[in-house]
PLY file of the C-alpha trace (Angstrom):
ply
format ascii 1.0
element vertex 118
property float x
property float y
property float z
element edge 117
property int vertex1
property int vertex2
end_header
0.00 0.00 0.00
1.36 3.40 -1.02
1.14 5.70 1.97
2.86 8.05 4.38
2.02 7.72 8.07
2.96 10.51 10.47
3.23 10.15 14.24
4.59 12.01 17.23
2.17 14.92 17.47
1.14 15.89 20.98
0.30 18.68 23.40
3.48 20.32 24.68
4.29 23.42 26.72
6.06 26.42 25.20
9.79 25.83 25.15
9.33 22.09 24.90
10.37 19.61 22.24
8.75 17.01 20.02
9.98 14.65 17.34
7.69 13.83 14.47
8.16 10.73 12.35
6.84 9.85 8.91
7.10 6.29 7.66
6.73 5.63 3.94
5.51 2.40 2.40
4.96 1.30 -1.17
7.44 3.78 -2.69
11.16 3.75 -3.47
11.84 6.06 -0.55
15.43 6.90 -1.49
14.21 8.42 -4.77
11.97 10.95 -3.04
12.66 14.35 -1.60
10.79 14.64 1.68
9.16 17.66 3.26
7.18 18.66 6.30
4.35 21.14 5.92
1.96 22.54 8.49
-1.46 24.11 8.50
-2.80 26.17 11.36
-6.54 26.88 11.75
-7.67 29.51 9.26
-4.31 29.58 7.51
-2.89 28.09 4.34
-0.59 25.08 4.40
3.04 26.19 4.53
6.39 24.51 3.97
8.32 23.94 7.20
11.37 21.95 6.11
12.58 19.76 3.27
15.41 17.34 2.63
16.77 15.94 -0.61
16.51 12.27 -1.55
20.00 11.43 -0.34
19.75 13.76 2.63
22.60 15.93 1.51
20.70 19.20 1.54
18.04 20.71 3.78
15.98 23.88 3.73
13.83 25.55 6.38
11.18 28.20 6.71
12.59 31.32 8.34
10.15 30.90 11.24
11.70 27.58 12.31
15.39 28.02 11.43
17.61 27.17 14.37
14.76 25.39 16.21
13.68 22.56 13.89
15.83 19.87 12.26
14.76 17.57 9.44
16.54 14.27 8.89
15.93 10.95 7.20
16.89 7.30 7.49
16.57 5.70 4.06
17.13 2.24 5.54
13.97 2.73 7.64
11.96 4.63 5.01
11.49 7.33 7.61
11.81 11.10 7.78
11.94 12.98 11.07
11.28 16.49 12.26
12.95 17.40 15.54
11.21 20.45 16.98
12.84 22.34 19.85
12.02 25.59 21.63
8.42 25.24 20.54
6.20 28.31 20.47
2.43 28.69 20.51
2.59 29.78 16.89
3.94 26.34 15.98
0.51 24.89 16.76
-0.79 23.22 13.60
-1.44 19.97 11.85
1.88 18.76 10.45
1.89 16.89 7.15
4.57 14.76 5.54
5.10 15.05 1.78
7.09 12.86 -0.60
8.01 14.12 -4.09
9.77 11.96 -6.67
13.09 13.47 -7.68
12.44 13.26 -11.44
8.73 12.73 -12.13
7.72 15.14 -9.31
4.81 12.83 -8.45
3.81 13.61 -4.89
2.20 11.85 -1.94
0.77 13.29 1.29
0.29 11.84 4.74
-2.84 12.27 6.82
-1.28 14.73 9.29
-0.47 14.79 12.99
-1.62 17.47 15.44
0.93 19.53 17.34
-0.43 21.83 20.02
1.86 24.16 21.95
0.10 25.56 24.99
0.58 26.05 28.70
0 1
1 2
2 3
3 4
4 5
5 6
6 7
7 8
8 9
9 10
10 11
11 12
12 13
13 14
14 15
15 16
16 17
17 18
18 19
19 20
20 21
21 22
22 23
23 24
24 25
25 26
26 27
27 28
28 29
29 30
30 31
31 32
32 33
33 34
34 35
35 36
36 37
37 38
38 39
39 40
40 41
41 42
42 43
43 44
44 45
45 46
46 47
47 48
48 49
49 50
50 51
51 52
52 53
53 54
54 55
55 56
56 57
57 58
58 59
59 60
60 61
61 62
62 63
63 64
64 65
65 66
66 67
67 68
68 69
69 70
70 71
71 72
72 73
73 74
74 75
75 76
76 77
77 78
78 79
79 80
80 81
81 82
82 83
83 84
84 85
85 86
86 87
87 88
88 89
89 90
90 91
91 92
92 93
93 94
94 95
95 96
96 97
97 98
98 99
99 100
100 101
101 102
102 103
103 104
104 105
105 106
106 107
107 108
108 109
109 110
110 111
111 112
112 113
113 114
114 115
115 116
116 117
């Protein structure tokens, strides 16, 4: 079955940390660039971080630079998002995205809720 399954979302206090995981199945994971997006209530979905297929290059939204780290383990078909120093404005549903490096065919996960609140 072709799918992305996110996990790790939770309720956390400001200043806390979370690690999101996204496990891919049914695709040649190492041929896909992976990204994390998020969508807060009433706002458009925005790119948070992305990593190339081999993991050699990463890119971040200005709002999360220095706080979030994206990484991948191609042997486990998994991409991670380490989120530190969380702020209330990080509250959103976080989605995993896979995009093939040549065809650009893309796949989305179902999302995981992150809530930052005291």
